[in-house]
matplotlib code that plots the C-alpha trace (Angstrom):
import matplotlib.pyplot as plt

x = [-6.0, -5.7, -2.5, -3.6, -1.3, -4.1, -4.0, -0.3, 0.2, 2.2, 1.1, 1.8, 4.8, 4.0, 5.8, 6.7, 5.0, 7.3, 4.9, 5.0, 1.9, 1.1, 2.0, 1.7, -1.9, -3.3, -3.9, -6.7, -7.1, -9.6, -8.7, -11.0, -11.1, -13.4, -13.7, -10.3, -8.5, -7.3, -8.7, -7.9, -9.8, -7.5, -8.6, -6.3, -7.5, -6.6, -6.7, -8.6, -11.8, -12.2, -8.7, -7.8, -6.5, -4.9, -3.9, -1.0, 1.1, 4.8, 5.1, 2.9, -0.1, -3.4, -5.4, -8.1, -8.9, -11.4, -12.0, -11.1, -10.6, -10.0, -10.6, -9.3, -9.8, -6.9, -7.1, -4.3, -4.0, -2.8, 0.8, 0.7, 0.6, -1.9, -4.0, -6.8, -10.3, -9.2, -6.3, -3.5, -0.7, 0.3, 3.6, 3.1, 0.9, 1.3, -1.2, -0.9, -2.9, -3.1, -1.4, -3.2, -2.2, -0.7, 1.9, 4.6, 5.7, 7.6, 10.5, 13.8, 15.8, 19.2, 20.4, 18.2, 20.2, 18.9, 15.2, 12.7, 9.0, 6.2, 2.6, 2.5, -0.2, 1.4, -0.6, -3.9, -2.8, -1.6, 1.4, 3.2, 6.1, 9.4, 12.3, 15.2, 18.7, 19.9, 18.3, 20.7, 19.2, 20.9, 22.1, 19.2, 16.6, 15.5, 13.4, 10.7, 8.3, 5.7, 2.0, -0.1, -1.0, -4.3, -7.0, -6.5, -8.4, -11.0, -9.6, -9.7, -10.9, -12.9, -10.9, -7.8, -5.2, -6.0, -6.7, -4.7, -5.3, -3.1, -2.6, -0.5, 1.0, 2.2, 5.5, 5.6, 8.8, 10.0, 12.0, 11.9, 15.3, 13.8, 13.0, 11.3, 13.1, 11.0, 8.0, 4.9, 3.0, 2.1, 0.4, -0.6, -2.4, -5.9, -8.9, -6.9, -10.1, -10.1, -12.2, -15.0, -15.7, -15.6, -12.7, -9.2, -8.8, -5.8, -4.1, -0.6, 2.1, -0.3, -1.5, -4.1, -2.9, -4.5, -4.5, -6.6, -8.3, -9.5, -8.4, -6.7, -4.3, -0.7, 2.4, 4.0, 7.4, 5.8, 5.5, 9.2, 10.1, 11.9, 12.7, 16.2, 17.6]
y = [-24.1, -21.8, -21.8, -19.6, -16.8, -14.3, -15.2, -14.8, -11.1, -9.5, -6.1, -3.2, -1.1, 2.1, 5.1, 8.4, 11.7, 14.2, 16.9, 20.3, 21.0, 17.3, 14.9, 11.1, 10.2, 7.2, 3.9, 1.4, -1.8, -4.5, -7.8, -10.4, -13.3, -13.1, -16.1, -17.4, -14.1, -11.7, -8.2, -5.3, -2.1, 0.7, 3.9, 6.9, 9.2, 12.8, 13.7, 16.8, 15.6, 18.8, 18.6, 17.0, 13.4, 11.6, 8.0, 8.0, 5.4, 5.3, 7.5, 10.1, 9.3, 10.0, 6.8, 8.2, 11.4, 13.1, 15.4, 13.8, 10.3, 8.4, 4.8, 2.3, -1.4, -3.5, -7.0, -9.6, -10.7, -14.0, -12.6, -12.1, -8.3, -5.8, -3.9, -1.4, -2.1, -0.4, -2.9, -0.5, -2.5, -0.9, -1.8, 0.5, 3.4, 6.7, 8.2, 12.0, 14.1, 17.9, 19.6, 22.2, 25.8, 26.1, 23.4, 25.5, 24.0, 25.0, 22.7, 24.4, 24.2, 25.4, 22.0, 19.0, 16.7, 18.7, 18.5, 17.3, 17.2, 16.8, 16.7, 18.8, 19.6, 19.4, 19.8, 18.7, 15.7, 15.3, 13.2, 12.5, 10.6, 12.2, 12.8, 12.6, 14.0, 10.6, 11.1, 12.5, 13.7, 14.0, 17.4, 17.9, 17.0, 19.3, 16.6, 14.0, 12.1, 9.4, 10.1, 7.9, 4.5, 4.2, 1.8, -1.9, -3.3, -6.0, -9.5, -11.1, -14.5, -15.8, -18.7, -21.0, -18.2, -17.9, -14.2, -11.1, -7.5, -4.5, -0.8, 2.0, 5.3, 8.3, 10.0, 13.8, 15.2, 18.8, 18.2, 15.9, 14.5, 13.1, 9.4, 8.1, 5.3, 2.2, 0.7, 2.4, -0.9, -3.6, -6.9, -9.6, -12.9, -12.8, -14.9, -18.0, -19.8, -23.4, -23.8, -26.3, -29.0, -28.9, -26.4, -27.5, -26.8, -24.4, -22.9, -23.7, -23.0, -23.4, -26.4, -26.9, -26.0, -24.6, -21.2, -20.1, -23.6, -23.1, -24.7, -22.3, -22.3, -21.8, -21.5, -24.8, -23.6, -23.4, -27.2, -27.5, -25.3, -27.4, -30.3, -31.6, -31.3]
z = [-6.9, -9.9, -11.9, -14.8, -15.7, -15.1, -11.4, -10.9, -11.0, -8.1, -6.7, -9.0, -8.2, -6.3, -7.7, -6.0, -6.8, -8.6, -9.7, -8.0, -5.9, -5.3, -2.6, -2.1, -1.5, 0.4, -1.4, -0.6, -2.6, -2.9, -4.6, -6.1, -8.5, -11.5, -13.8, -12.6, -13.1, -10.5, -10.4, -8.1, -7.4, -6.4, -4.7, -4.3, -1.6, -0.6, 3.1, 2.1, 0.4, -1.7, -3.3, -6.6, -6.9, -9.9, -10.4, -12.8, -14.7, -14.1, -17.2, -15.5, -17.8, -16.1, -15.6, -13.3, -11.5, -9.2, -6.3, -3.0, -4.5, -7.7, -8.6, -11.1, -11.8, -13.0, -14.4, -14.4, -18.1, -19.6, -19.7, -15.9, -16.4, -15.0, -17.5, -17.4, -18.7, -21.9, -22.3, -21.3, -19.6, -16.3, -14.7, -11.7, -10.5, -8.7, -6.3, -6.6, -4.2, -4.6, -1.6, 0.4, -0.2, 3.2, 2.4, 4.1, 7.4, 10.5, 9.7, 10.0, 6.8, 8.0, 9.1, 8.2, 10.6, 13.6, 12.6, 15.3, 15.0, 17.5, 16.5, 13.4, 10.8, 7.3, 4.1, 5.7, 7.7, 11.3, 12.2, 15.5, 13.9, 14.9, 12.6, 15.1, 15.1, 13.9, 10.5, 7.9, 4.7, 1.3, 0.2, -2.2, 0.5, 3.4, 5.1, 4.8, 7.0, 6.6, 6.6, 9.0, 7.7, 5.8, 6.9, 6.3, 3.2, 3.6, 3.8, 0.3, 1.6, 4.5, 5.9, 5.6, 5.8, 2.0, 2.1, 2.6, 3.5, 2.9, 3.8, 2.4, 3.7, 1.8, 2.1, 2.6, 1.0, 1.1, -2.1, -5.1, -4.0, -0.8, -0.3, 2.8, 4.5, 4.9, 3.1, 1.9, 1.7, 4.2, 3.4, 5.9, 5.9, 7.4, 8.4, 9.6, 10.6, 9.3, 6.1, 6.0, 3.4, 0.4, 0.6, 1.8, 5.5, 5.0, 2.0, 0.8, 3.4, 6.3, 8.4, 11.1, 14.6, 17.7, 19.4, 22.4, 22.4, 18.8, 15.6, 13.2, 10.3, 11.2, 9.1, 8.3, 9.7, 13.1, 13.2, 13.0, 16.0, 18.6, 16.4, 15.9, 12.4]

ax = plt.figure().add_subplot(projection="3d")
ax.plot(x, y, z, "-o")
ax.set_aspect("equal")
plt.show()
């Protein structure tokens, strides 16, 4: 069990795109441990493979760029901060994807509270998520909707409920003043198979249980269900 500061970084903050002509891209991350320190490989992907992509710092400084996708590696340093390979400390990142020229949509702008959407193609991606009449937007926002979730990343470990995987989704906003309701990031525990010797059977917070007649790692809290206080 590693307690070094360089293994204790939390996921970087995900910022919102504020530049005209760009939208929120899709994030994919891969996490690994190198010499006891946590590293993450971050990819920013545009739905349109020929359009420009930038990974920015929270101060809108360009960290990486490319056509269709951009990649950056961050290392957790001894101060529990993420830094680039050049040593630049990064508190958060922004995935900015160039919007297609036909960004104009069929959304009515006269009364945002009455907007409804079926299956609609917006700036190169297709969504079926409705914005119902119950959604009330701020005065400076004509409307927003979530892009579809990106693919899950690979699990970061093979057993013991020690690993995690994650996925991201972008927010399409008609105005800078819009903020999508909900989270752009999901992270779940994966590969709950019991580890074999010499590894511990399950990681912290989990214990051996059974599911579908197989041993597996289950959350410790599950063992308390049904017990008297």
